[in-house]
Each structure stands twice: as C-alpha cells, then as structure tokens.
C-alpha positions in Angstrom: 16.1 -1.9 9.7 13.7 -2.5 6.9 14.4 -1.3 3.4 11.4 0.7 2.2 10.6 2.3 -1.3 8.7 5.5 -1.3 7.0 6.8 -4.5 7.1 10.7 -4.9 5.0 12.7 -7.2 3.9 16.3 -7.7 2.2 18.3 -10.5 1.5 21.5 -8.6 3.7 24.5 -7.3 7.0 23.8 -9.0 6.9 20.0 -8.8 10.8 19.6 -9.0 11.1 21.9 -6.0 8.4 20.1 -4.2 10.3 16.7 -4.7 13.4 18.3 -3.6 11.7 19.6 -0.4 10.4 16.1 0.2 13.7 14.6 -0.2 15.1 16.9 2.4 12.3 15.9 4.7 12.7 12.1 4.1 16.4 12.5 4.9 15.5 13.8 8.3 12.9 11.0 9.2 13.6 9.7 12.8 14.7 6.1 13.3 15.5 6.1 9.3 18.6 6.2 7.2 18.5 7.6 3.7 19.7 5.2 1.0 19.1 7.0 -2.4 16.8 8.5 -5.0 16.0 7.5 -8.6 16.2 9.8 -11.5 13.3 12.3 -12.0 10.6 11.4 -14.5 7.7 13.4 -15.9 4.4 11.6 -16.8 0.9 12.3 -18.0 -1.7 12.6 -15.3 -4.1 9.7 -14.7 -7.0 12.0 -15.2 -7.2 14.2 -18.4 -6.6 18.1 -18.1 -4.1 18.1 -15.3 -0.6 19.2 -15.6 2.1 16.6 -16.1 3.5 14.9 -12.9 7.2 14.9 -11.9 7.9 11.5 -10.2 10.8 9.7 -8.4 11.2 6.8 -6.0 13.3 7.0 -2.8 14.9 4.2 -0.8 15.0 4.3 3.0 16.2 2.0 5.7 13.8 2.5 8.6 12.9 1.2 12.0 9.5 2.9 11.7 6.5 0.6 11.9 4.6 0.8 8.6 1.7 3.0 9.9 4.2 5.2 11.7 6.0 5.7 8.3 2.7 6.5 6.6 1.8 9.1 9.3 5.3 10.7 8.8 4.8 10.7 5.0 1.4 12.4 5.3 2.9 14.9 7.7 5.4 15.8 5.0 2.7 15.9 2.4 0.7 18.3 4.7 3.6 20.4 5.5 4.1 21.0 1.6 0.4 22.0 1.2 -1.1 18.8 0.2 -5.0 18.9 -0.1 -7.0 15.8 -0.4 -10.0 17.1 -2.2 -10.1 14.8 -5.2 -8.9 11.2 -5.7 -6.1 11.3 -8.3 -6.5 15.0 -8.4 -3.7 17.6 -8.8 -1.3 17.7 -5.8 1.7 19.6 -4.5 3.1 16.3 -3.2 2.1 12.6 -3.1 4.2 10.2 -1.1 3.2 6.4 -1.3 4.7 3.5 0.5 5.6 1.1 -2.5 7.4 -1.7 -0.6 8.1 -2.3 3.0 10.8 -5.0 2.9 9.1 -8.1 1.9 6.0 -7.5 3.9 2.5 -7.7 2.7 0.3 -5.2 4.7 -3.4 -5.0 4.2 -4.7 -2.4 6.6 -7.5 0.1 5.9 -5.0 2.8 5.5 -2.2 1.1 4.0 -1.8 -1.6 1.4 1.8 -2.9 0.6 3.0 -3.7 -2.1 1.2 -0.7 -3.4 -1.8 -2.2 -5.0 -1.6 -0.1 -8.3 2.2 0.1 -8.8 2.2 -2.9 -11.3 0.3 -0.7 -13.9 2.2 2.5 -13.3 5.2 3.1 -15.5 6.0 6.3 -13.5 6.5 4.1 -10.5 8.1 1.0 -12.0 10.8 2.6 -14.1 12.2 4.7 -11.3 11.8 1.8 -8.8 14.0 -0.3 -11.2 16.9 2.2 -10.8 17.0 1.3 -7.2 16.0 -2.4 -7.1 17.3 -5.4 -9.0 15.1 -6.5 -11.8 15.0 -9.9 -10.3 13.3 -8.6 -7.3 10.2 -10.6 -6.6 7.0 -9.2 -5.1 5.0 -11.3 -2.7 3.0 -12.8 -5.4 6.2 -14.1 -7.1 6.2 -11.7 -10.1 9.6 -10.1 -10.6 10.3 -6.4 -11.3 11.4 -7.4 -14.8 8.0 -9.0 -15.5 6.1 -6.0 -14.3 8.3 -3.8 -16.5 7.8 -5.9 -19.4 3.9 -5.7 -18.9 4.0 -1.8 -18.5 5.7 0.0 -21.4 7.6 3.1 -21.1 4.8 5.3 -22.5 4.0 8.9 -21.7 7.3 9.1 -19.6 10.2 11.2 -19.9 13.3 10.6 -18.0 14.7 13.9 -16.7 17.8 12.5 -15.3 19.2 12.7 -11.7 17.8 15.3 -9.4 19.5 18.7 -9.2 
C-alpha cells in the first residue's frame, strides 16, 4: 500500500457537510484503508468575491494506481454536484492528490506532488498535522521549509471535524 494525502476543499452548499460526506466516501474507497483527517480550516478564496473555503487534508493507504485514484476522487466530486465551469471557481467539493508516497507523477491529468501546494497555506498547515515536518518532497525541500515560506495568513483553524 502507498500512503497518499488528499486535499479537500469546499465553498458551496454547506462546506463542512460537503467535507464530511467526502470523508465517508473516501473511507469506502476500494483497495484503500483510511488513515486520518486533519483539522478543518477556513481560508479566503484565490479569486475575490467568492465565499470562504473550508479545507482539510486526508491520509489514505491505497493499492489504487495514481490515475485510478484520481478517477475515484473525481467520481466523489461529481456525486456531490461538482461543476467544472471556471478554474478556481466556487465548488461543492474539490479533491486533490497532494502526495502519492514519494512518487513524482507528471501526467496530463495528474501532477504529484501537487504543483501549487507549496504556495497554499490551506494545504500545507493541515498537511503538517498528518506528516512530520521533516518530510522531504522530491526536490529535497522539507515540509518545515515550505511552512516557513508560506505564512498562516487568511486561515482560521476550526479544529477537529465534527
């Protein structure tokens, strides 16, 4: 099994409930074992004028191949009403593969480590709850270094999920 970390986000249709439903679906993924979930955080949207996001990071151990995992995550998003009308637009649910073991994946549909996570506090801080700060990405940077370069601005830690 490979330890994978999944970013969860929602800013529409009761975001906390959307994340709770996503967690239930992730816990049922075939060939996978649930490991845990970070605290919930709220964050400002990347684009102005949108509602705040609720975010978390989940850890799974899986036998699913990377693209099969991506397909399963997109099926969960679709089941929860995800529409892909606007890049970085509002959404009922966004599930991103952040890390897939220590693998580097560069496919048209999937890039891992997630190419934008190093600049996203709403990903790094929940991830740090699940991964040791000494964890090193494929380029050698540690999670501690990424956290130091990405301040805790615009975030609010809500605490453990209900």
